[in-house]
N, C-alpha and C positions, 0 to 999 in steps of 0.2 A: 239428586235429585232436581234441577231446579222446576222440566215440569212432568209435574204428575204423569205413571202408566193410569192406561184404563183400566175396569172389572167390570169384568164377568160375572154372574155370578148363578150355576148354572141351579135348571128346573128342582135339582137331589138338594142339595145347598140350601138352596130356599124354602124347600123341605122341611130338611131340618133343621133350622135354626126354627122354623115358625112351631115346629114340633116340642122342643128344646123353650121355647117360647112358652108356648099350654105346659109341657109339664113344669113349667117353672113357678103359673097361675093358679095350679091343682093343687103342687105342694104348699107357696108360701105366699102367696098371692101376687098381686101386682109391681109392686115394685124392686121383690125378688127380679121378676120376670124381663121385667126394664128396665132395670139395673145389668144381670147379663148379657142379655139380647143388648146394649146398647153395648157393653166389655166389649161384648163380639164386632160391632160394626167398623168400632174405633178400631181396632185392629184387625181388620180387610181397609179400614183405610188408609191405618201407617203402609200399608204394605202400596201403595201407591207411593208413594214418597220411597221405602228404602225397601223393592220390589226383590231383594236380592238375602232379603233377614233372615227369613227361618228355612232354619237347617238343611238341607237334603232329608230325604223322607232313608231308614234304616232297610230298609228293603234295596238289598241290589237290583233288581230288575224297576224299582217304582224309578228310583235317585239312577238309574242310568234315562229311564226319563224326564228327567224333569221335576219331578214331584217332590217338593218342600214343604215341612206345613210347619206353623207359630202356633203356640200356647194364648185361649181364651180362657180366660178364670175356668173352667177342665174342660177343657174343648179346645181340639187339634182341629185346625181350619190348614185341610189339605189346595191343600195349589198349586198352581205355574206360572211361571212366567213366556209365554211365546210372542215373543216381539214389543209391541208395546202396548199387549194386557196382561193383564193377572186374571188369570179361569181357577175361579176356586169348584172346584170340585166332592169335597162333602166338609160338611163340622160336625167332629164326630168326641161325642165323649173319651178324656183319656185314653181308659181303658178300655176299648175298641179295639178289636182286631184290623185293625185301619189297612197292613196289608194281604186282607185275607178284602176287606168289605173293595179295593179297588183293582184286582185283582177281578175278584166278578165281576164289578162293571164292566171294565176297562181291557180287559187282557181276554176275553171268550169269542 
């Protein structure tokens, strides 16, 4: 894409990114926290150039809703392309039950 799409990081995803940074800071120090958060932010920036690069989620209901994910470090960035905007919903550890997380958040 010549013109990058907009990026909107919802509050839950922003809070999760901050928590990831806090955990890495506590466990491994500031360099680890910086490295992980920079990797996540770089992946989001890359989505602006290639918004459909992440595969649809495996959960049928979420996939039908247009949800996709990309992996950055050990974290899934869960997003949708809505018009000309990438909306980041969650940043979850790869071991998280993301269908339950998203179903709880968006489908109740």
